N, C-alpha and C positions, 0 to 999 in steps of 0.2 A: 503493501499499500502505501502509494507517496502522498502526502500534504501539503499542502502549500499556503503558505501564508506570508508578509515583509519579513525578510531576511531571515526564516526561519523555516526553511522548507526539512523534511523531516521524510526519511524511507524505514518504512517498518516492515518486516517480515515475520509472517507467520507462525507460532510454534505448537505447543499444546494449549490451546485456549488460549493463547495469551500473543503481545507482538512485541518485538522488540525492534528500540531503533537502532537501526546501522548505515544511519547517515554517514558519521564519520568513518567508519570501513570501507564504507564504496566509495565515498568522494563522488557523488552522485547529486546534480540538481548545480543549477547556476546559485551563483554569490547574489545576484540581484532576485526582486522579488516575482515569484515565480508564481503566475495566474492560473492556470492549468495544466491538466497533465491527464494522459493516457498513455494505457498498455496496450501492445499488440505484439505480436512474432512481423516485425515489419522485415527481416533477412531473411525469414520463412526455414529456420533452423529450427527451431522445435521448442524455444525460451521466449521469455515475454523482453520485448524491447521498450524504451520511456521516452515518450517524444513529451516535451514539457514547452509552455509558452511562458510569456515572460511581459512585467509590467515597466516599461520603461528602461531596457534594455534596449542594444540594437540587433539582438538576434533572439532567435529560440533554439531550442534544443535538443536532439535525439543521441539518447544513449543507447549503442546496443550491446548484447548480453554477450558475448564471449564464454562462453561456459564460465558464468559465474559473474566472472568480470566482465564490468560497465567500461565502453572505451564513448567519449562524445563524437559525434560521424555526422552533425547536420551541413554544415561548408560543404564540406566532400561528397554528401549524397544530395545532396542542392533543397534541404528543405528547410534552412535557417530563416529564410526572409529577411534576413543582411539585405541593405541596397546598399548603391556604391556612396552615397552621402553620410553612410551609417547614422541614420534619423532611430529616435528610439519609436519602438515598438509599443502595443498597447492588447498585447495577442489576449485573447479571450477562450474558453476551454475547448481542445482541439477534440474532432471527432474523427472516428475511424469507420471504413467500411472498403466493399469492395464495389465502388462505383461505376465503375465501366466495364463491373463484369469478367476482365481479366485474368482473376486468379489472384492477382496480388493486392495486398493493403494497401488504402491509400487514407490521405491523412487530409480531413476541411478544417480551415483555420478562420474564425472569423477576427476582425480587429477593430475596437471602439476606439476612437479619438473623439472629442468633444470641439477643440480647437482644429484640429483639418480634415475637412468634412472629406477629403478625396479617398480617405482611406480604402480599402477595398477589403474583400473577403476571399479565400485562394483554397483550391484544392492541390495537394502535391500527388498527382497522380504517378505510383509505381511503374514504370514500366520496363525496369532491367533488376535483373536482382541487387544490385547496390545504388540505382538513382532515379530520383523522380523528376519528374516534367510540373512546372509550376504554371497552373491555369487560373488569372485574377478575374475575380467578378465582381465587377464595380457596385458600390452602396449603391442603394434603392433595389433592387433587383430580388 
């Protein structure tokens, strides 16, 4: 389980009816304010990976589970939403599904920014084992 709260993101593993905080041991999660998270098997290797959206950071994060060790790979897999001007993001809770029915898990992320009205939502459509294609959806649709 991954919980988000300003400056205190936490990851918990289930045990014998209890949960253990393993945030420090796993080193998962941005140091900025995470706002949403979703677990899914993004690389189709049989274990769960974690996608985290942020508020006030310049990007979102994808933690790929490599046999129990997580590595952040959003930039190399093209799903960080970081822009060339590195503007701050306001990502809401991400959702996953196979939106184009190709057998790969896709990610849907909405953005909320009351100051810049040109914010968009996007779908990260996984088209290869290691890459996402970004489809931007203008606000108002």
